[in-house]
N, C-alpha and C positions, 0 to 999 in steps of 0.2 A: 416271325419267331424273333423279331428285333429286339424283344425284351427279355428273351427265354432266360440270360444269365442274371439277370437283376431278380427276377422271380423265383428263380432257382435259391440265390441268396437270400432272399426274404421270407421263403420257406423254411430255411435253415435257421434265421433268425427269430422269426416269429414263433416257431414251432418250439425251438430249443431254448431261447433265451427270453420269451414274452411269457411262456407258460407258466404258472405259480403267480403271476402278477395278481394282486388284490384289485378287487372290481374298482375301487375308489381310484385307481390310476388311470382310468380311461374318463376322459372328457365326456361330459354330458349332452346330448344331440347335435346338432350341426352336421356337417355333410362329411367330415372326419374326426376320428377319435385317436389322440395321440395315445399310442400303445406302450411306449416308454416316455421317462420325463424328458431325456436328451440323449443325443448320439455325439460322442467326441472322436474326433478322425485326426488319425495320425499317417504321415507317410510320404511321398514323393509325388512325382508330376502326374502319377496316375490318377491320383486324386486332389491335388494342389487346387484350390481353386481363387487363387489370388495372393497369398500370401508373399510372393516374390516381385510383386509388381512394384514396390517402392524401394527395392533393395538394389545395390549395384550388381547386377548378376546378368549374366549370358542367360540364364533360364527362365525366360518369362514367354507369357502366353497372352499378353494383354493386346493383341493384334490381330487382324485378318491374316490367315483364314481361319484362325481359332476363333470359336463362338460363332460361326456362321448361321448355326440353327439355334442359337441362344436366344431368348428374347433379350433386347438391348445390345447385342453384338458381344466382342470379347471381353470377359472378365477376369482373365487368368487361368482359366481352366484350359488344359493341353487336349481339348478335343472338340469337335464342332458343336456340341451340345450338352446335356446333361453326364455328367460323370457317374460311375456307378453308385457312389454315396449319395449324391443327388437322388437317385431312383429309389435307393434304400429309405432316406428319410422321408420321401413322399409318401412310399409303402407304410410306414409307420404313423401316419399323419403328422408328422413334423413338418416346419416351415422347412425351405433349404437352409442349410447350416452357414453360418457365415464365417467367413475368413476369421482368423485370428487377428489381421492385422487393421480389418475393418469393423469386429465386432463392439458393442457397447451397450451399456444398461442393458434392460432386460432381455435383449436378445439373447446374450450369454446363457439364458436359463433353458433355452432349448438345445443348446450343442453348440460346440463351437470346433472348426475345420482348421487345425494346425499343421496341415501337412505342405510340404514346400518341394519344389522341384531341385533334382539333383542332390536331396537330401538321402544321409545312410545311416545306419546303425553306426558307424566309424565316425567319428567327428571330422576325420582327413578326408572322408569320402567326398566326390565332387568339386574339390577346389579348382578344376579347370575352368568350372563356370562361376568361379569368385564367389560373390553372395549366395547362400544358401541356408537352412535352419536346420540343421542335425537334429536326428531324434533326441538326443540329451537336450538341446535347448528347447525342443517342442515339449518336451515333460517340464521343463521349467516355466514354460508358456501356460501350460496347464495349472500349474499350482498357484500362477498369478490368475486365472479365471477362476480358479477354487476361492481365493480370497474374495473375489467381487462376489459369487454365489453366497458365499458365507455371510458376507455384509447385508445381501439382500434377505436369506432365508434364517440364518441363524445356525450355529454349529450341529446341533441335534437333528435338525431338519436336513441340513446338506448330507448329512453322512447317511440317512437312511433313502434318500433321493439319490444319491451317488451310484449307491450300490443296487439300483435299478435301472440305471443308463446301460447303454452299450457304448463300449470303447472299439472302435474299429481300428486296426493298426495293420497297413501295407507296407512293409520296409525290406531292404535287402537287395533289389535289383539294382540299385548304383553302387553299391560296394563290389559289385561284379565289375559293370559296365564302366562306371566311371572312378574304378580303383584298382580291382585286379588285374583288370583286362587291357588297362592302360599304359602305356610304355614308358610314361614319365612315372610312374610308382615303382616302388622299390618291392612291394608285396608280393609280386609273383615270383620273386626270385627269394624270399622269407619263407613262403609257406607253399606246400602241395595243395591241390584241392581240397582234400580232407582237413588237412590243417587249418586253412583258411575257415571252412565251413563252421568247425569247432570255435575258433576266434570269435567267429561272427554271432553263435549261439550264446556263447559265455557272457558276451556283452548284451544281447537282446536279453537273456534270461534276468540278468540285473535290473535292465531299463523297465520290463514288465512287472519284475516284483517292485519295483518303485511306484508303478501305477498302481498296482494291488495296495501297496502299503498308504497309497493316498487315498483310498477307499474305492478304486474299480474292482468288480467282480465280474462284469458279464463281457467277456472279450470275443471278438471274431477276428483271427489273426489269417491273413491271407499268404498262400506261398508262392512262391517264385513260379513265373509263366515259362514255356518255351522262348527263353530268350536269345536261342540261336537262329530264330525267326524273325527277329526285329530287323526295322529297315536299316540300323546303323551297322549291323552284322551282316545283313544279305549284300549291302554295299560292299563290304570288303571280299565278297565272292565274286571271281570272275565269271560263274554261272550262274548267279543271283538263288543259290540255294542256301538252304537252312544249315548253321554250323553243330553237326553232331559234337564237335567238340566241345562247345559252350553249352550246349544243351545235355551233355553228361556232367560238365563243370559244377554245375548248379544242385545235382541229385543229393549229394551228401547235405546241403544246405536244407531240403526239403526233408528229408529223413530225419536230420536233428531237429528238427522243427516239429514234426509229429511226436517224436519222443517227449520234446520239450511240454507240447501239450499235454500229452498223456501223465507226466508228471506234474504237472499243474492242477490236474483237474482231481489226482489222488492226494495232492498233499497241502493244497491251499484253500482252507475251510472258506466256505459259502462261495468259492467261484467256479464259474463256469466258461471253459475256453474252447471255442470251435475253430478246426482248422479248414480253411477252404483250400481244394486241392486245385489250384488254378491250372498247375502243369498238365494233368490230365484232363480236366474238362476243355482246355484248349487242342490239346492232341487230338479228343474225339471229335470237335468241330472240324478240323483239318481232315481227319480220314474218315467222316461220315457226314460230309456237307451237306448232302441231300436230306439226311434227317432235320436238318435246320430250317429246309426250306432254299437253299442256296445251291443253284444247279450251274456246272460249267460244262458246256460241248466241249471243249478243249483244253488241252494241258498249259497252263501260263505258271510264271513264277511265281515266288510268293510275294513278292512286292507288287506286282500286279493284282493278285488276290486281294491285298490289302484295299486297295482302292476302288476294286471293282465291287467288294462287299459295303464299302462304305458308299456308295452311289447305289446300291440295290436297295436299300431302303430308306425312307424318310426319317427313321430314326436312329439315334447311335447305335450301334452293334458293337457289344464288348465280347472279346477284346481286340477285335481287328481295328476300330477305329483309333482306341485310345493307343495302339503300337505305331499307328501312321504318324502321329505327332509325337511319340517318345522321346523324354531326354532321359 
């Protein structure tokens, strides 16, 4: 069951986003067919694959134990091996998506990963880690990549191809972990939970509209998971238990995000947005672990659970492995 999450997401992607593609979008012959022209990725450390490596940043993962199961060792991925988007790219018949900081030439034609650890929807998020690439800058980086692709394919062909690409976006967790919940930020004194969620979604809405105006049409948006159960929060509890307060705090954001996705699907011509309910997926794994092939003969803390699950399989288990290395 190690790849359950990835397979589930791929079903969503392939069934809802790839349906209706013309046959000529599939590469003829060979062991794999490219089911979409490319995938462009925006996010934080859950899917960063090395964009922070050369930044003056404390949010880096280009050293062990990161990458212990990745061929070639650490790459900048905040995991032991493949990330979620690596698996999705593989299932779509695409090569591993290169980091923006390393992509060049024809590599960009199959997609680019712009994600950056400690990045947020708000530019000020994550400043404790110094260097990071906020979502606004990630979008500007995509514009640069779009210019490169246009030079290769021509403007008319680019518009048609980009409309068939997948845009995977996973943002927002750092706006809570490394902004709202940090004592050196004034945010918590300025906004209550609902107000902050509203602020984030207003900005998120503008950013996603920018991507739409640049030609993006097929979006996969990941909601926030059970952040009250990640190691940095568990470490603050004397009993190593999840924080119900933090878990409740992010619910308005997820609710706002669902509503935003519904509005986009109704109001943006030609667009298809999919919302991934990570919160309830993760909740189901914790509540029904046996259904996923995970058996525990005794009660253990959430922190121990993360590392036991990591060692239970030879493949990365989402989302536990990600959370163990979470920034």
